[in-house]
py3Dmol code that shows the C-alpha trace and the ligand (Angstrom):
import py3Dmol

protein = """\
ATOM      1  CA  MET A   1     -50.042  43.952 113.019  1.00  0.00           C
ATOM      2  CA  GLN A   2     -48.703  47.514 112.807  1.00  0.00           C
ATOM      3  CA  LYS A   3     -51.597  49.931 112.024  1.00  0.00           C
ATOM      4  CA  GLY A   4     -51.171  52.111 108.912  1.00  0.00           C
ATOM      5  CA  ARG A   5     -51.269  55.907 108.968  1.00  0.00           C
ATOM      6  CA  ASP A   6     -54.515  57.349 110.336  1.00  0.00           C
ATOM      7  CA  LEU A   7     -56.894  59.151 107.984  1.00  0.00           C
ATOM      8  CA  ALA A   8     -56.629  62.598 109.596  1.00  0.00           C
ATOM      9  CA  GLY A   9     -52.821  62.525 109.429  1.00  0.00           C
ATOM     10  CA  PHE A  10     -52.857  61.338 105.818  1.00  0.00           C
ATOM     11  CA  LEU A  11     -55.330  64.021 104.688  1.00  0.00           C
ATOM     12  CA  HIS A  12     -53.474  66.748 106.578  1.00  0.00           C
ATOM     13  CA  GLU A  13     -50.308  65.863 104.638  1.00  0.00           C
ATOM     14  CA  THR A  14     -51.826  65.255 101.215  1.00  0.00           C
ATOM     15  CA  ALA A  15     -54.973  67.346 100.654  1.00  0.00           C
ATOM     16  CA  ALA A  16     -55.965  71.013 100.672  1.00  0.00           C
ATOM     17  CA  ALA A  17     -57.456  72.022 104.031  1.00  0.00           C
ATOM     18  CA  ASP A  18     -61.081  72.397 102.853  1.00  0.00           C
ATOM     19  CA  ILE A  19     -60.970  69.056 101.013  1.00  0.00           C
ATOM     20  CA  ALA A  20     -59.370  67.355 103.999  1.00  0.00           C
ATOM     21  CA  LYS A  21     -62.145  68.756 106.201  1.00  0.00           C
ATOM     22  CA  LEU A  22     -64.886  67.567 103.814  1.00  0.00           C
ATOM     23  CA  ILE A  23     -63.444  64.051 103.375  1.00  0.00           C
ATOM     24  CA  THR A  24     -62.966  63.795 107.147  1.00  0.00           C
ATOM     25  CA  SER A  25     -66.630  64.781 107.669  1.00  0.00           C
ATOM     26  CA  ILE A  26     -67.801  62.245 105.087  1.00  0.00           C
ATOM     27  CA  ALA A  27     -65.623  59.600 106.739  1.00  0.00           C
ATOM     28  CA  GLU A  28     -67.251  60.354 110.097  1.00  0.00           C
ATOM     29  CA  GLY A  29     -70.638  59.846 108.448  1.00  0.00           C
ATOM     30  CA  THR A  30     -69.537  56.480 107.087  1.00  0.00           C
ATOM     31  CA  LYS A  31     -68.550  55.415 110.612  1.00  0.00           C
ATOM     32  CA  GLU A  32     -72.129  56.160 111.755  1.00  0.00           C
ATOM     33  CA  LEU A  33     -73.517  54.191 108.806  1.00  0.00           C
ATOM     34  CA  SER A  34     -71.151  51.287 109.453  1.00  0.00           C
ATOM     35  CA  HIS A  35     -72.560  51.108 112.979  1.00  0.00           C
ATOM     36  CA  ALA A  36     -76.150  51.434 111.722  1.00  0.00           C
ATOM     37  CA  VAL A  37     -75.757  48.663 109.121  1.00  0.00           C
ATOM     38  CA  ARG A  38     -74.550  46.338 111.870  1.00  0.00           C
ATOM     39  CA  ASN A  39     -77.247  47.305 114.383  1.00  0.00           C
ATOM     40  CA  LEU A  40     -80.388  47.607 112.244  1.00  0.00           C
ATOM     41  CA  GLY A  41     -82.733  45.842 114.636  1.00  0.00           C
ATOM     42  CA  ALA A  42     -81.534  47.636 117.766  1.00  0.00           C
ATOM     43  CA  MET A  43     -81.851  50.976 115.945  1.00  0.00           C
ATOM     44  CA  GLY A  44     -85.259  50.153 114.431  1.00  0.00           C
ATOM     45  CA  LEU A  45     -83.847  50.715 110.931  1.00  0.00           C
ATOM     46  CA  GLY A  46     -84.881  47.422 109.336  1.00  0.00           C
ATOM     47  CA  GLY A  47     -87.532  47.227 106.634  1.00  0.00           C
ATOM     48  CA  SER A  48     -88.967  49.858 104.342  1.00  0.00           C
ATOM     49  CA  MET A  49     -90.904  53.118 104.684  1.00  0.00           C
ATOM     50  CA  ASP A  50     -94.217  53.705 102.996  1.00  0.00           C
ATOM     51  CA  VAL A  51     -92.393  56.093 100.616  1.00  0.00           C
ATOM     52  CA  THR A  52     -91.221  55.937  96.988  1.00  0.00           C
ATOM     53  CA  ASN A  53     -88.119  57.961  96.016  1.00  0.00           C
ATOM     54  CA  VAL A  54     -87.371  59.893  92.829  1.00  0.00           C
ATOM     55  CA  GLN A  55     -86.074  56.643  91.330  1.00  0.00           C
ATOM     56  CA  GLY A  56     -89.505  55.057  91.826  1.00  0.00           C
ATOM     57  CA  GLU A  57     -88.006  52.694  94.409  1.00  0.00           C
ATOM     58  CA  THR A  58     -89.480  51.881  97.829  1.00  0.00           C
ATOM     59  CA  VAL A  59     -87.340  53.712 100.378  1.00  0.00           C
ATOM     60  CA  GLN A  60     -85.716  51.443 102.958  1.00  0.00           C
ATOM     61  CA  LYS A  61     -85.581  52.976 106.441  1.00  0.00           C
ATOM     62  CA  LEU A  62     -81.805  52.720 106.266  1.00  0.00           C
ATOM     63  CA  ASP A  63     -81.761  54.638 102.947  1.00  0.00           C
ATOM     64  CA  ASP A  64     -83.534  57.539 104.627  1.00  0.00           C
ATOM     65  CA  HIS A  65     -81.339  57.371 107.733  1.00  0.00           C
ATOM     66  CA  SER A  66     -78.168  57.229 105.584  1.00  0.00           C
ATOM     67  CA  ASN A  67     -79.258  60.252 103.583  1.00  0.00           C
ATOM     68  CA  ASN A  68     -79.958  62.249 106.761  1.00  0.00           C
ATOM     69  CA  VAL A  69     -76.569  61.317 108.247  1.00  0.00           C
ATOM     70  CA  MET A  70     -74.587  62.192 105.104  1.00  0.00           C
ATOM     71  CA  MET A  71     -76.464  65.466 104.588  1.00  0.00           C
ATOM     72  CA  ARG A  72     -75.761  66.448 108.203  1.00  0.00           C
ATOM     73  CA  VAL A  73     -72.039  65.677 108.078  1.00  0.00           C
ATOM     74  CA  CYS A  74     -71.672  67.507 104.747  1.00  0.00           C
ATOM     75  CA  LYS A  75     -73.416  70.545 106.250  1.00  0.00           C
ATOM     76  CA  ASP A  76     -71.386  70.352 109.457  1.00  0.00           C
ATOM     77  CA  SER A  77     -68.147  70.331 107.416  1.00  0.00           C
ATOM     78  CA  GLY A  78     -68.826  74.016 106.631  1.00  0.00           C
ATOM     79  CA  THR A  79     -67.051  73.584 103.273  1.00  0.00           C
ATOM     80  CA  CYS A  80     -69.927  71.840 101.461  1.00  0.00           C
ATOM     81  CA  ALA A  81     -72.091  74.367  99.613  1.00  0.00           C
ATOM     82  CA  GLY A  82     -74.540  71.881  98.136  1.00  0.00           C
ATOM     83  CA  TYR A  83     -75.729  68.287  98.136  1.00  0.00           C
ATOM     84  CA  LEU A  84     -77.270  65.990  95.506  1.00  0.00           C
ATOM     85  CA  SER A  85     -78.436  62.581  96.632  1.00  0.00           C
ATOM     86  CA  GLU A  86     -80.029  59.553  94.998  1.00  0.00           C
ATOM     87  CA  GLU A  87     -82.694  59.969  97.706  1.00  0.00           C
ATOM     88  CA  ASN A  88     -83.531  63.621  96.934  1.00  0.00           C
ATOM     89  CA  GLU A  89     -85.311  64.811  93.794  1.00  0.00           C
ATOM     90  CA  ASP A  90     -83.431  68.124  93.662  1.00  0.00           C
ATOM     91  CA  ILE A  91     -80.204  69.734  94.860  1.00  0.00           C
ATOM     92  CA  VAL A  92     -79.966  71.202  98.370  1.00  0.00           C
ATOM     93  CA  THR A  93     -77.919  74.244  99.457  1.00  0.00           C
ATOM     94  CA  LEU A  94     -76.103  73.497 102.725  1.00  0.00           C
ATOM     95  CA  ASN A  95     -73.560  76.330 103.253  1.00  0.00           C
ATOM     96  CA  THR A  96     -73.674  79.268 100.823  1.00  0.00           C
ATOM     97  CA  GLY A  97     -70.082  80.077 101.873  1.00  0.00           C
ATOM     98  CA  GLY A  98     -68.830  76.621 100.922  1.00  0.00           C
ATOM     99  CA  LYS A  99     -66.513  76.022  97.954  1.00  0.00           C
ATOM    100  CA  TYR A 100     -67.461  72.421  97.130  1.00  0.00           C
ATOM    101  CA  ILE A 101     -70.519  70.355  96.252  1.00  0.00           C
ATOM    102  CA  VAL A 102     -71.152  66.665  96.926  1.00  0.00           C
ATOM    103  CA  SER A 103     -73.074  64.156  94.814  1.00  0.00           C
ATOM    104  CA  ILE A 104     -73.796  60.977  96.739  1.00  0.00           C
ATOM    105  CA  ASP A 105     -75.492  57.610  96.860  1.00  0.00           C
ATOM    106  CA  PRO A 106     -75.821  57.423 100.655  1.00  0.00           C
ATOM    107  CA  LEU A 107     -76.552  53.703 100.724  1.00  0.00           C
ATOM    108  CA  ASP A 108     -75.862  51.843  97.503  1.00  0.00           C
ATOM    109  CA  GLY A 109     -77.188  48.315  97.195  1.00  0.00           C
ATOM    110  CA  SER A 110     -79.748  48.653  99.987  1.00  0.00           C
ATOM    111  CA  SER A 111     -81.751  45.749  98.558  1.00  0.00           C
ATOM    112  CA  ASN A 112     -78.892  43.619  99.960  1.00  0.00           C
ATOM    113  CA  ILE A 113     -79.486  44.763 103.533  1.00  0.00           C
ATOM    114  CA  ASP A 114     -81.977  41.981 104.289  1.00  0.00           C
ATOM    115  CA  ILE A 115     -79.451  39.307 103.244  1.00  0.00           C
ATOM    116  CA  ALA A 116     -76.530  40.936 105.104  1.00  0.00           C
ATOM    117  CA  ALA A 117     -74.610  41.332 101.827  1.00  0.00           C
ATOM    118  CA  PRO A 118     -72.142  44.235 101.313  1.00  0.00           C
ATOM    119  CA  VAL A 119     -73.615  47.730 100.862  1.00  0.00           C
ATOM    120  CA  GLY A 120     -71.882  51.089 100.693  1.00  0.00           C
ATOM    121  CA  THR A 121     -71.787  54.850 100.288  1.00  0.00           C
ATOM    122  CA  ILE A 122     -70.489  56.402  97.035  1.00  0.00           C
ATOM    123  CA  PHE A 123     -69.572  60.094  96.808  1.00  0.00           C
ATOM    124  CA  SER A 124     -67.922  62.617  94.538  1.00  0.00           C
ATOM    125  CA  VAL A 125     -66.786  66.199  95.141  1.00  0.00           C
ATOM    126  CA  LEU A 126     -66.667  69.095  92.675  1.00  0.00           C
ATOM    127  CA  GLU A 127     -65.681  72.724  93.075  1.00  0.00           C
ATOM    128  CA  ARG A 128     -68.821  74.865  92.660  1.00  0.00           C
ATOM    129  CA  ILE A 129     -69.143  77.089  89.555  1.00  0.00           C
ATOM    130  CA  SER A 130     -71.696  79.478  91.097  1.00  0.00           C
ATOM    131  CA  PRO A 131     -70.316  82.335  93.244  1.00  0.00           C
ATOM    132  CA  VAL A 132     -69.471  81.600  96.874  1.00  0.00           C
ATOM    133  CA  GLY A 133     -72.137  83.232  99.043  1.00  0.00           C
ATOM    134  CA  SER A 134     -75.036  82.198  96.786  1.00  0.00           C
ATOM    135  CA  ASP A 135     -77.287  79.143  96.646  1.00  0.00           C
ATOM    136  CA  VAL A 136     -75.938  76.258  94.569  1.00  0.00           C
ATOM    137  CA  THR A 137     -77.257  75.729  91.031  1.00  0.00           C
ATOM    138  CA  ARG A 138     -77.867  72.628  88.899  1.00  0.00           C
ATOM    139  CA  GLU A 139     -74.878  73.664  86.733  1.00  0.00           C
ATOM    140  CA  ASP A 140     -72.651  73.209  89.798  1.00  0.00           C
ATOM    141  CA  PHE A 141     -73.537  69.490  89.713  1.00  0.00           C
ATOM    142  CA  LEU A 142     -73.755  68.969  85.927  1.00  0.00           C
ATOM    143  CA  GLN A 143     -69.997  69.133  85.363  1.00  0.00           C
ATOM    144  CA  PRO A 144     -68.114  66.400  83.480  1.00  0.00           C
ATOM    145  CA  GLY A 145     -66.309  63.862  85.655  1.00  0.00           C
ATOM    146  CA  TYR A 146     -62.828  65.060  84.676  1.00  0.00           C
ATOM    147  CA  LYS A 147     -63.591  68.121  86.864  1.00  0.00           C
ATOM    148  CA  THR A 148     -63.895  65.853  89.926  1.00  0.00           C
ATOM    149  CA  VAL A 149     -61.807  67.069  92.879  1.00  0.00           C
ATOM    150  CA  ALA A 150     -62.239  63.981  95.084  1.00  0.00           C
ATOM    151  CA  ALA A 151     -64.332  60.823  95.068  1.00  0.00           C
ATOM    152  CA  GLY A 152     -64.628  57.487  96.799  1.00  0.00           C
ATOM    153  CA  TYR A 153     -66.754  54.927  98.537  1.00  0.00           C
ATOM    154  CA  ALA A 154     -67.189  53.279 101.900  1.00  0.00           C
ATOM    155  CA  LEU A 155     -67.878  49.538 101.870  1.00  0.00           C
ATOM    156  CA  TYR A 156     -69.876  48.097 104.775  1.00  0.00           C
ATOM    157  CA  GLY A 157     -68.869  44.463 104.345  1.00  0.00           C
ATOM    158  CA  SER A 158     -67.109  41.887 106.538  1.00  0.00           C
ATOM    159  CA  SER A 159     -65.021  44.943 107.388  1.00  0.00           C
ATOM    160  CA  THR A 160     -65.618  48.618 106.705  1.00  0.00           C
ATOM    161  CA  MET A 161     -63.273  50.084 104.105  1.00  0.00           C
ATOM    162  CA  LEU A 162     -62.878  53.633 102.799  1.00  0.00           C
ATOM    163  CA  VAL A 163     -61.464  53.910  99.267  1.00  0.00           C
ATOM    164  CA  PHE A 164     -60.900  57.381  97.842  1.00  0.00           C
ATOM    165  CA  SER A 165     -58.748  59.665  95.743  1.00  0.00           C
ATOM    166  CA  THR A 166     -58.165  63.418  95.979  1.00  0.00           C
ATOM    167  CA  GLY A 167     -56.467  63.360  92.582  1.00  0.00           C
ATOM    168  CA  ALA A 168     -53.098  61.844  93.500  1.00  0.00           C
ATOM    169  CA  GLY A 169     -53.589  58.096  93.531  1.00  0.00           C
ATOM    170  CA  THR A 170     -56.267  55.905  95.084  1.00  0.00           C
ATOM    171  CA  HIS A 171     -55.918  54.906  98.735  1.00  0.00           C
ATOM    172  CA  ILE A 172     -57.603  52.365 100.974  1.00  0.00           C
ATOM    173  CA  PHE A 173     -58.287  52.727 104.694  1.00  0.00           C
ATOM    174  CA  ALA A 174     -59.825  50.134 107.030  1.00  0.00           C
ATOM    175  CA  LEU A 175     -62.046  51.025 110.003  1.00  0.00           C
ATOM    176  CA  SER A 176     -60.678  49.674 113.269  1.00  0.00           C
ATOM    177  CA  THR A 177     -63.306  48.402 115.715  1.00  0.00           C
ATOM    178  CA  ASP A 178     -60.777  48.973 118.515  1.00  0.00           C
ATOM    179  CA  ASP A 179     -60.875  52.763 118.377  1.00  0.00           C
ATOM    180  CA  ASN A 180     -63.285  53.497 115.472  1.00  0.00           C
ATOM    181  CA  GLY A 181     -60.432  55.054 113.493  1.00  0.00           C
ATOM    182  CA  TYR A 182     -59.596  54.658 109.793  1.00  0.00           C
ATOM    183  CA  TYR A 183     -56.058  53.339 109.163  1.00  0.00           C
ATOM    184  CA  GLN A 184     -54.334  53.045 105.808  1.00  0.00           C
ATOM    185  CA  THR A 185     -53.979  49.607 104.239  1.00  0.00           C
ATOM    186  CA  HIS A 186     -53.067  50.598 100.656  1.00  0.00           C
ATOM    187  CA  LEU A 187     -51.267  53.747  99.417  1.00  0.00           C
ATOM    188  CA  ARG A 188     -51.572  54.662  95.717  1.00  0.00           C
ATOM    189  CA  MET A 189     -52.907  51.207  94.931  1.00  0.00           C
ATOM    190  CA  PHE A 190     -53.207  49.790  91.411  1.00  0.00           C
ATOM    191  CA  ILE A 191     -55.882  47.433  90.114  1.00  0.00           C
ATOM    192  CA  PRO A 192     -54.057  44.106  89.550  1.00  0.00           C
ATOM    193  CA  GLY A 193     -53.643  43.205  85.877  1.00  0.00           C
ATOM    194  CA  GLY A 194     -54.637  39.789  84.635  1.00  0.00           C
ATOM    195  CA  GLY A 195     -57.635  39.455  86.952  1.00  0.00           C
ATOM    196  CA  ARG A 196     -59.699  36.635  85.437  1.00  0.00           C
ATOM    197  CA  ILE A 197     -63.085  37.791  86.790  1.00  0.00           C
ATOM    198  CA  TYR A 198     -66.009  39.358  84.997  1.00  0.00           C
ATOM    199  CA  SER A 199     -68.930  40.813  86.917  1.00  0.00           C
ATOM    200  CA  LEU A 200     -72.391  41.482  85.449  1.00  0.00           C
ATOM    201  CA  ASN A 201     -75.963  40.334  85.906  1.00  0.00           C
ATOM    202  CA  GLN A 202     -75.750  37.390  83.498  1.00  0.00           C
ATOM    203  CA  GLY A 203     -79.508  36.949  83.728  1.00  0.00           C
ATOM    204  CA  ASN A 204     -79.882  40.221  81.806  1.00  0.00           C
ATOM    205  CA  LEU A 205     -77.414  39.233  79.068  1.00  0.00           C
ATOM    206  CA  GLY A 206     -80.195  38.864  76.495  1.00  0.00           C
ATOM    207  CA  LYS A 207     -81.329  42.445  77.187  1.00  0.00           C
ATOM    208  CA  PHE A 208     -77.876  44.053  77.090  1.00  0.00           C
ATOM    209  CA  GLU A 209     -76.252  45.403  73.899  1.00  0.00           C
ATOM    210  CA  SER A 210     -74.785  42.588  71.746  1.00  0.00           C
ATOM    211  CA  THR A 211     -71.210  43.579  72.654  1.00  0.00           C
ATOM    212  CA  ALA A 212     -71.860  42.288  76.183  1.00  0.00           C
ATOM    213  CA  GLN A 213     -72.644  38.805  74.836  1.00  0.00           C
ATOM    214  CA  GLN A 214     -69.514  38.874  72.663  1.00  0.00           C
ATOM    215  CA  PHE A 215     -67.366  39.908  75.631  1.00  0.00           C
ATOM    216  CA  VAL A 216     -68.822  37.251  77.950  1.00  0.00           C
ATOM    217  CA  ASP A 217     -68.320  34.586  75.263  1.00  0.00           C
ATOM    218  CA  TRP A 218     -64.690  35.702  74.990  1.00  0.00           C
ATOM    219  CA  CYS A 219     -64.232  35.445  78.778  1.00  0.00           C
ATOM    220  CA  ILE A 220     -65.727  31.953  78.918  1.00  0.00           C
ATOM    221  CA  ALA A 221     -63.818  30.654  75.877  1.00  0.00           C
ATOM    222  CA  HIS A 222     -60.519  32.283  76.895  1.00  0.00           C
ATOM    223  CA  GLU A 223     -57.446  30.382  75.683  1.00  0.00           C
ATOM    224  CA  LYS A 224     -56.103  30.231  79.271  1.00  0.00           C
ATOM    225  CA  GLY A 225     -59.374  28.783  80.529  1.00  0.00           C
ATOM    226  CA  PRO A 226     -62.720  30.328  81.454  1.00  0.00           C
ATOM    227  CA  TYR A 227     -62.936  33.473  83.574  1.00  0.00           C
ATOM    228  CA  SER A 228     -64.930  33.376  86.807  1.00  0.00           C
ATOM    229  CA  LEU A 229     -68.259  35.183  87.093  1.00  0.00           C
ATOM    230  CA  ARG A 230     -68.678  37.044  90.386  1.00  0.00           C
ATOM    231  CA  TYR A 231     -71.726  39.315  90.955  1.00  0.00           C
ATOM    232  CA  ILE A 232     -72.930  40.594  94.338  1.00  0.00           C
ATOM    233  CA  GLY A 233     -75.601  42.958  93.008  1.00  0.00           C
ATOM    234  CA  SER A 234     -74.083  45.811  95.004  1.00  0.00           C
ATOM    235  CA  MET A 235     -71.799  48.064  92.947  1.00  0.00           C
ATOM    236  CA  VAL A 236     -69.595  48.913  95.923  1.00  0.00           C
ATOM    237  CA  GLY A 237     -69.025  45.218  96.719  1.00  0.00           C
ATOM    238  CA  ASP A 238     -68.349  44.297  93.087  1.00  0.00           C
ATOM    239  CA  MET A 239     -66.034  47.271  92.619  1.00  0.00           C
ATOM    240  CA  HIS A 240     -64.078  46.594  95.818  1.00  0.00           C
ATOM    241  CA  ARG A 241     -63.373  43.040  94.647  1.00  0.00           C
ATOM    242  CA  THR A 242     -62.262  44.486  91.300  1.00  0.00           C
ATOM    243  CA  PHE A 243     -59.836  46.864  93.043  1.00  0.00           C
ATOM    244  CA  ILE A 244     -58.327  44.077  95.140  1.00  0.00           C
ATOM    245  CA  LYS A 245     -58.428  41.095  92.742  1.00  0.00           C
ATOM    246  CA  GLY A 246     -58.653  42.760  89.324  1.00  0.00           C
ATOM    247  CA  GLY A 247     -61.168  41.949  86.601  1.00  0.00           C
ATOM    248  CA  VAL A 248     -64.010  44.016  85.165  1.00  0.00           C
ATOM    249  CA  PHE A 249     -67.488  45.133  86.270  1.00  0.00           C
ATOM    250  CA  LEU A 250     -70.142  45.755  83.650  1.00  0.00           C
ATOM    251  CA  TYR A 251     -73.596  47.266  83.603  1.00  0.00           C
ATOM    252  CA  PRO A 252     -73.981  47.748  79.845  1.00  0.00           C
ATOM    253  CA  ALA A 253     -76.683  49.626  77.989  1.00  0.00           C
ATOM    254  CA  ALA A 254     -79.800  47.668  77.030  1.00  0.00           C
ATOM    255  CA  LYS A 255     -80.237  46.812  73.354  1.00  0.00           C
ATOM    256  CA  GLY A 256     -81.188  49.934  71.434  1.00  0.00           C
ATOM    257  CA  GLU A 257     -80.538  52.166  74.453  1.00  0.00           C
ATOM    258  CA  LYS A 258     -77.660  54.567  75.078  1.00  0.00           C
ATOM    259  CA  ARG A 259     -77.813  54.449  78.859  1.00  0.00           C
ATOM    260  CA  GLY A 260     -77.660  51.690  81.451  1.00  0.00           C
ATOM    261  CA  LYS A 261     -79.142  51.414  84.949  1.00  0.00           C
ATOM    262  CA  LEU A 262     -76.517  53.072  87.139  1.00  0.00           C
ATOM    263  CA  ARG A 263     -76.455  56.788  87.892  1.00  0.00           C
ATOM    264  CA  LEU A 264     -73.816  58.941  86.211  1.00  0.00           C
ATOM    265  CA  LEU A 265     -73.238  61.622  88.868  1.00  0.00           C
ATOM    266  CA  TYR A 266     -73.077  59.576  92.072  1.00  0.00           C
ATOM    267  CA  GLU A 267     -72.227  56.028  90.978  1.00  0.00           C
ATOM    268  CA  CYS A 268     -70.382  55.970  87.636  1.00  0.00           C
ATOM    269  CA  ILE A 269     -68.293  59.173  87.839  1.00  0.00           C
ATOM    270  CA  PRO A 270     -66.932  58.579  91.382  1.00  0.00           C
ATOM    271  CA  MET A 271     -66.089  54.949  90.574  1.00  0.00           C
ATOM    272  CA  ALA A 272     -64.479  56.000  87.283  1.00  0.00           C
ATOM    273  CA  PHE A 273     -62.390  58.685  89.035  1.00  0.00           C
ATOM    274  CA  ILE A 274     -60.878  56.345  91.617  1.00  0.00           C
ATOM    275  CA  THR A 275     -60.490  53.563  89.025  1.00  0.00           C
ATOM    276  CA  GLU A 276     -58.458  55.786  86.679  1.00  0.00           C
ATOM    277  CA  HIS A 277     -56.304  56.879  89.633  1.00  0.00           C
ATOM    278  CA  ALA A 278     -55.704  53.174  90.285  1.00  0.00           C
ATOM    279  CA  GLY A 279     -54.498  52.574  86.714  1.00  0.00           C
ATOM    280  CA  GLY A 280     -57.812  51.261  85.372  1.00  0.00           C
ATOM    281  CA  ARG A 281     -60.343  52.482  82.791  1.00  0.00           C
ATOM    282  CA  ALA A 282     -64.071  53.277  82.763  1.00  0.00           C
ATOM    283  CA  ILE A 283     -66.199  53.682  79.623  1.00  0.00           C
ATOM    284  CA  ASN A 284     -69.885  53.629  78.760  1.00  0.00           C
ATOM    285  CA  GLY A 285     -69.117  51.329  75.837  1.00  0.00           C
ATOM    286  CA  SER A 286     -67.832  53.990  73.473  1.00  0.00           C
ATOM    287  CA  GLN A 287     -66.841  57.012  75.593  1.00  0.00           C
ATOM    288  CA  ARG A 288     -64.685  57.617  78.676  1.00  0.00           C
ATOM    289  CA  ILE A 289     -67.065  58.073  81.621  1.00  0.00           C
ATOM    290  CA  LEU A 290     -65.167  61.134  82.886  1.00  0.00           C
ATOM    291  CA  ASP A 291     -65.637  62.864  79.520  1.00  0.00           C
ATOM    292  CA  ILE A 292     -69.447  62.568  79.473  1.00  0.00           C
ATOM    293  CA  GLN A 293     -71.234  65.929  79.782  1.00  0.00           C
ATOM    294  CA  PRO A 294     -74.112  65.349  82.259  1.00  0.00           C
ATOM    295  CA  THR A 295     -77.481  66.856  81.323  1.00  0.00           C
ATOM    296  CA  GLU A 296     -79.779  65.644  84.136  1.00  0.00           C
ATOM    297  CA  LEU A 297     -79.156  65.260  87.874  1.00  0.00           C
ATOM    298  CA  HIS A 298     -80.253  61.613  88.020  1.00  0.00           C
ATOM    299  CA  GLU A 299     -79.300  60.523  84.540  1.00  0.00           C
ATOM    300  CA  ARG A 300     -78.343  56.913  84.037  1.00  0.00           C
ATOM    301  CA  CYS A 301     -75.235  55.622  82.310  1.00  0.00           C
ATOM    302  CA  ALA A 302     -73.838  52.354  80.973  1.00  0.00           C
ATOM    303  CA  ILE A 303     -70.507  51.363  82.517  1.00  0.00           C
ATOM    304  CA  ILE A 304     -67.680  48.954  81.799  1.00  0.00           C
ATOM    305  CA  ILE A 305     -65.011  49.533  84.453  1.00  0.00           C
ATOM    306  CA  GLY A 306     -61.908  47.929  85.910  1.00  0.00           C
ATOM    307  CA  CYS A 307     -58.647  46.504  84.574  1.00  0.00           C
ATOM    308  CA  LYS A 308     -57.431  48.529  81.581  1.00  0.00           C
ATOM    309  CA  ASP A 309     -56.881  45.486  79.321  1.00  0.00           C
ATOM    310  CA  LEU A 310     -60.365  44.052  79.882  1.00  0.00           C
ATOM    311  CA  VAL A 311     -62.144  47.380  79.387  1.00  0.00           C
ATOM    312  CA  SER A 312     -60.120  47.862  76.197  1.00  0.00           C
ATOM    313  CA  LYS A 313     -61.120  44.377  75.014  1.00  0.00           C
ATOM    314  CA  TYR A 314     -64.803  45.305  75.469  1.00  0.00           C
ATOM    315  CA  GLU A 315     -64.194  48.569  73.595  1.00  0.00           C
ATOM    316  CA  GLU A 316     -62.571  46.595  70.745  1.00  0.00           C
ATOM    317  CA  PHE A 317     -65.710  44.459  70.384  1.00  0.00           C
ATOM    318  CA  ALA A 318     -67.926  47.557  70.563  1.00  0.00           C
ATOM    319  CA  GLN A 319     -65.931  49.335  67.855  1.00  0.00           C
ATOM    320  CA  ALA A 320     -66.129  46.279  65.588  1.00  0.00           C
ATOM    321  CA  VAL A 321     -69.932  46.267  65.983  1.00  0.00           C
ATOM    322  CA  ALA A 322     -70.115  50.025  65.311  1.00  0.00           C
ATOM    323  CA  VAL A 323     -68.293  49.709  61.953  1.00  0.00           C
TER     324      VAL A 323
END
"""
ligand_1 = """\
16
P6P
P -79.322 44.564 89.081
C -78.052 48.360 93.476
O -79.449 48.495 93.387
C -77.453 48.924 92.193
O -77.772 50.274 92.074
C -75.939 48.720 92.196
O -75.368 48.804 93.452
C -75.789 47.339 91.589
O -74.552 47.153 90.926
C -76.972 47.266 90.610
O -77.950 48.197 91.079
C -77.583 45.894 90.560
O -78.586 45.916 89.553
O -80.214 45.013 87.944
O -78.260 43.611 88.607
O -80.069 44.048 90.294
"""
view = py3Dmol.view(width=600, height=400)
view.addModel(protein, "pdb")
view.setStyle({"model": 0}, {"cartoon": {"style": "trace"}})
view.addModel(ligand_1, "xyz")
view.setStyle({"model": 1}, {"stick": {}})
view.zoomTo()
view.show()
């Protein structure tokens, strides 16, 4: 099969030089993580550390390794001024002369590592607000998602895929094990309409806002027959299926809460950015994700994301409840 265009060539033709350099650096980091995920034992990266992160979660050795790799490649890019990670409590200045900042979940879904299920890296890029030459500030990171300059994810599944947008469509690249290069498989892809899949943790349905129950009931009782439930428990895996097969992924707010489980800055905003550039929608139940004004670095957010029609159907139920 003819290989698609390579990543470096594509970025050279389509992105500003500094962005191309930063995405290329991040892509190199994902290649290291792809190798690490597939060689845990040999690299002594299995199991957990005796450490709890800012999220109150036990840090897996691979979480820590992934964070170190992604921080290094962002620093080595020279264009990344600052770094916010799910694994770090606070922001980190990397290059005071850099123009951009990166918010990242270095290894999303790490609880799936032990069962060899898909995991991934999710990132988003903003232009800094603070003056070049200074340390980064929290305000650099607390910008609404519509300011996003680039975003994407790497999926470490049965194959390693890189899905990203620099603001002109969403593109998919596959990692070749022949030469460890990323080659394009989809250019300006669109989430297929009519995908009859819904994806949420059905076990939590009783805890989620009532709209979630209404929407699931609608999916199951659909006039064209019941939708399929698919849920991996790894956002990157569930979102990649949504991009390729259509459907909708949901992590709604709990009853009486405004926010959900997932993180706004380095899970919901990057996924919303690439979803909108692939013709889809992403809301928190009542508001467009990219319009939310962040107030805390690790704030959580509810998310309903995927095929435009299905997200709009959820929104219709939510608006009826709100009346
Ligand atoms: P639950 C993984 O821990 C994660 O952050 C996302 O990747 C995933 O979609 C979600 O949490 C799964 O959460 O509560 O269904 O186990």
